[in-house]
N, C-alpha and C positions, 0 to 999 in steps of 0.2 A: 066239961074238962076244963082247967084256969091255961088257959094258952099263952096270956101273959101280952097280948096284940099291943094292947094300951101301954108297955113298961118299956120308956126310955132307956135304952144300953147306951153308955157309951164306947163309941167306936173311938176316938182315939187312942194314939201309941200301940195300935193293933196292926199296924202296914194296912190300913184298909185303902184300896186306892179308892174308892166311893172316896170317904172322907178325908185323905191322905193333900185330895188335890187343891182343898182352902185349906189347909194345915196354917192354924195363928190368924186366920183371916175368921171373922162373923159372919159367913156363906154358910147359907143351908146346901150340903148335896142332896140335889132331887135329878141326878143326870143317868150315871149307868144305872144300868136294869137290877141292881139286887136289894135285894130287901133289909129295914132294919128289925125283922124279925128271927127272934131267936128259935134256934132248931128244933122239931119235936122232938121231945123226952127221950122217947123209941129210937131216937134217928142218936143222940148224945151217947143213951145206955150203953144198943152195941157200938159206938165207935167205943167208949169205954175201957169196954169188954174184948174187946180185940184188941188195942192198947196195951191193954195189963196182961195177955199173952207174949210179951216182949221180941217177939219172930216177926222180922219185915221183909222178908223173901221176898220173889218174887209168887206172882201168883194171877189165877187164872179167873174167868165168871164161871161161877161153879154151875149145877144145872138146879140147883134151887131157887137161885137167880134168876136164871131164865125162866125158868117157867113162872115166874112171876110177873119177868114184862107179857110174856104168850097171855096169863088170862087176866092183867091188865088188859091189853088190846082187846080181849071175848068180853070182858065185862064192862069195860066201861064204854067202846067204840064201837064191839060188835065187831071186830074183824079180829079176822080167824088167821093165824102168823104161824108161824114153824120157829124151830126156834136157831134151825139150822139159816138160817134169815138174818141173824143178827149178827151186826160189823159192830165190836166197842171200838169206840177212840177217847182220844183226851178230852174232845170241844166238839162243837158242833161248826165251828168259825174253819177247823181243819174239813170238816166230813162238805161243806161249801166248795171248798180249793182243790178236797180230791173229788168231787162230785164231776167243776167245770174238768179236771183235764182228763179224767176216764172216759166223757162221752161225747165231749169234741175233740177234734184235733185244732194245733195251735189253728190261730185266723180264720177259724170258722165261728161260729156267732152262739150266743146267747142272748138269751131275753129276758131281758127284768123289770119288772112291773115297777113304778116307784112311784111315789116316796118307799126305801126300806130299807131297814139293818141295815146298816153302810160295808160290811162286810161283803153283804150281794152285788154291790158297784166296783167290788175294786178284786173280786177273783175273776173274772174273765181275764181282766188286764194283767192280774200278775200270774196268768197260766199265758198270754199269749194270743188269748184269743180276744175275740170282739163283743161286744155290748151293742143289743138292740135296748131301747129302755120304751119301757110305755105305761103313759102315764094312768094312777087309777083317777077320776073320776068322781064329784058328787051329783046325781042324779034319785032327783023322788027322794033325797032328804038324807040320802047317807052315800058313804061312798061303793066305788064300782069297777071293776074291769068291762073297760070296751071291749068288744071281741071285736069288733069292724077294727077298733085301730094295732088290735094286736095283729090284726088279719094283716093288717097291712107293712107291719111290725117283720114279718116272716119272709127271709129271702132263703136261694138254692143249698149254701150250708150252713144254717140252723139245726141245730141238735138238741138244743137241749132249753129246758123253761128254770127258770127258778123260781120259785112260788115260796108264800110264807103265809100261812093258815094256823091258827088263827096271825092277822095280820100285825108287823112292827113293824110303826107308826100306830095307822089310822084306828087298829083293834078292831077290824070285821073278823065274822067270823062266817065262811064261804059256807053257802047253801048248798041242796044236795043239787039245787039245777043250777046254780052256778060251777061247782063242781063237772056237775054234767057235758056242760058247754066246752069246760076247759080241755076235758076228756073228750071230746069230739074233734074240738079242734086239733089237738096232740094227735091223733091216733088219724086223720086226715093229710098233717105235716111231718107225722113220724118220728113225732120227739120225745124224748125224756125227759120224765121233771122230776127235777130235786125239790121236795116242797119241806120245806122244815116248820115243824110243830110243835117244836118246842113249848109254846103258848099255849098246849092245848087242852091241859088241866086248870085250866086258868077261866073258862065261861064265868065272864060276869050277870050277862043277859040269861035267864032261866029260862027262857023263848029260846035260844038257841042254841045249836045243836053239833059239837064239833063230828067234822066226817073224814078219817084217814083219806087222802084222795087215793091211794096205792091200794085199797076197798072198792073203789064202784063197779071195777068192770076187771075182766083176763089182759084189758090190754091195759090197764093205770096197774093194777100187777106189775106186768115183767117189764115196762119200761120208768119205773121209777125208781128213788131212793126217796125213803123216808126220815128225818129225821128226828130223834127225840132223844131226852135228858131225862133228868130230874131236878136242875138244877138250880129253873127259878120259882118255878111253886114250892118246895123245899127250902131253898134258899142256902145250897149247894154248892154256885159255884168256883170257889176254891177249892171244891175237890177234880176235880176235873174229868170228869166222869160221864159220859154221853153215846148213843149206839144210834148207826144207820140199821134199816131193815130193808133188805135187797130181795127179794124172790127172786129173781134173774139169775139164777146161776151164771150163766154169764157176764153177767155185769156187775154182779156182786163179785168177780173172779175179776175183770178190769180192775174194777173199785181197790180191791186188796191189792193188786200189782201196785197200783200205783201211787199204794202210801208206802210200801214198799221201802224203806235205808231211808225214810223223810220223816216219813209218825212212827211212834214209838207202838212196837207192840203191847196189846194191854196187858201185859205181867206183872210191868209195874199202876197199877190201878191199883192198891188194896183197898187203901181208904178211901176210896171212891168206890167201890164196888159194895164195899161193907154198908155206906150212907145210905145205895140203891137200897139194898138189900130190906133193912129198916123200914126207911120211907112208903117202898112198896108192897112192904109183909103189914107195917100195922101203921105210915100215917097216916090212911083214911079219914080215920075222927081229924086229924090235926085242920086237912086241907081243909074241909068242909066249913070247920072254921075257919081259915083265916079267906075261902071266897067271901063268910060271912063280914066279918071284918073288911075286906079290899071291896064289897058295896057298896057296906054304908062310909068307905070313904070318897071312893066314885062318886055318888049320891051328891056328897058336900062339895065337893071338887065343881062338879057339872053348874050346880046351881052356883055357888060363889066364882069362876071365872066368868060365867055370860053376865051376870051382875056388876061386872068391869069393862065401865066403858072400854070398848077399844079392843078388849078380846073374847075368843068365840072358841069354846068348848063343845065337841058333838058328844052324843054318849056313848061310851065304845059298848063294843060284844064282849070283848076279853080281855085279857092283858091287866097290870098293872100299873099302864103306861098311856100318861094323855097328854093328844094330840091338840094343841092348842093354837088357833089364829092369832096372826098378831098384824096382821098385816095392815088392818084400821089404822095405830099405833106409827105405823111409815117413818119405823128404825131405822137407822142404817145398820146398827147391829144390837140385834132384841135380845142375841145371850148377855153381852158385854149390859146393856143397858142392866136387867134384873140384878147381874154380879155384883154391881153395883147396887142397887138394892137392898143384898142381901141372901139372897136365893138362885144358884145356878144352878141350869138347866138347860140340855142340849142343845144347840140349834138344830132349824130343822136344816139347812144346808149340807148338813153329814147326812141326813138321807134323802135329799133331793129335792126341800121345797125350801127358800129361804124366807118364806112367809111364814115358817112353823116354830113351834119349840113346843120340846117333850121334855113331857114331868113326868118322873116317877113319885108312886102314889103308893108305894110299901112301904111305910114307914108307920108314927104311932101319928093318930088324929092332932092331936098335940100341934105335933112338931111343923105336919101341916095346917094346921088355923091359922100357927106363924108365919111361916113360908107366905101365905093366900094376904095374907096382912101386910106385909113386906112386898107384894105383887100390889097390890089393889094405894096401898100410899104415892110408890114411884111412879101408875100409871096418875095417878091425880095432882100429883106436885107437876108431872110433865104438864098436863093442860088444855 
């Protein structure tokens, strides 16, 4: 199929968050996690048909859409879920905050492995809860969660573990044995897990397999909130359509009660539902082509970044977000340094580690090569 991932599409004057940050400046935006790829033709066609209908009243997630989600979980992840477990939401950041407030009471503790996508760091504090931060560590050449350190972080009032898997920003896909260790730990301490799995469809390393945390055991199923969305995979972030999978009825009721009057019910997500149904129903060939392209970008980037003195990048297992170690450059502000060189990256400090930068390689190879060339020249000039 002609996917056009190499096509450079002009996103100026489209009110793009990603591109408008550097409006009028010669800076390549590789920061926020949306891609520069045109959506799958099947999604665009479905949206066109819905727009042509001309009536955009309140809507609901229909049976066909929910069955597509059920089938997707079974076919891709061997996880049997029920439609009634689904809670539709306008976004996953919202869901993180609802999860914190529905599981932990004010003043109680939430465990957060870091570095991590920054809303994880903000959600406990915004809800009047405490955070216990646990560092990912490099061990045997890969990022790992140290269970002993996790054990030391637990207090009597700890109620929730926020998990990001596949991990943003380090790109890990947790193995079954790692997930089982987390499950045993959570059962020991009677913790609920909120597992953000939004990048689950973007596995780059074909030796890895995404395993939903909730699928591990009866305990995991009954003490978990799983968060997913087509937004990252199919570049639909602008539509605001996500869902939580909450098998435990009491937990699901608490979640829904917490959102009432604050987070909109899903009756205003017509366009998001339309796009999601098309993505999950017809977008699989496009997704496979996307993965092939992203793997090519990833392999190029690993070699290119590690060829620049002072920069280091470990191969990713998932996502299109590179996690680049810049500590050897000893820069006061790495983000500003590369912005001045014409490349806009996300600061590692935002995720919990100032020694890193995050680079979004969900773009054309042409643009990526141009950005890397600018980075290499800036480092060489720093000398």
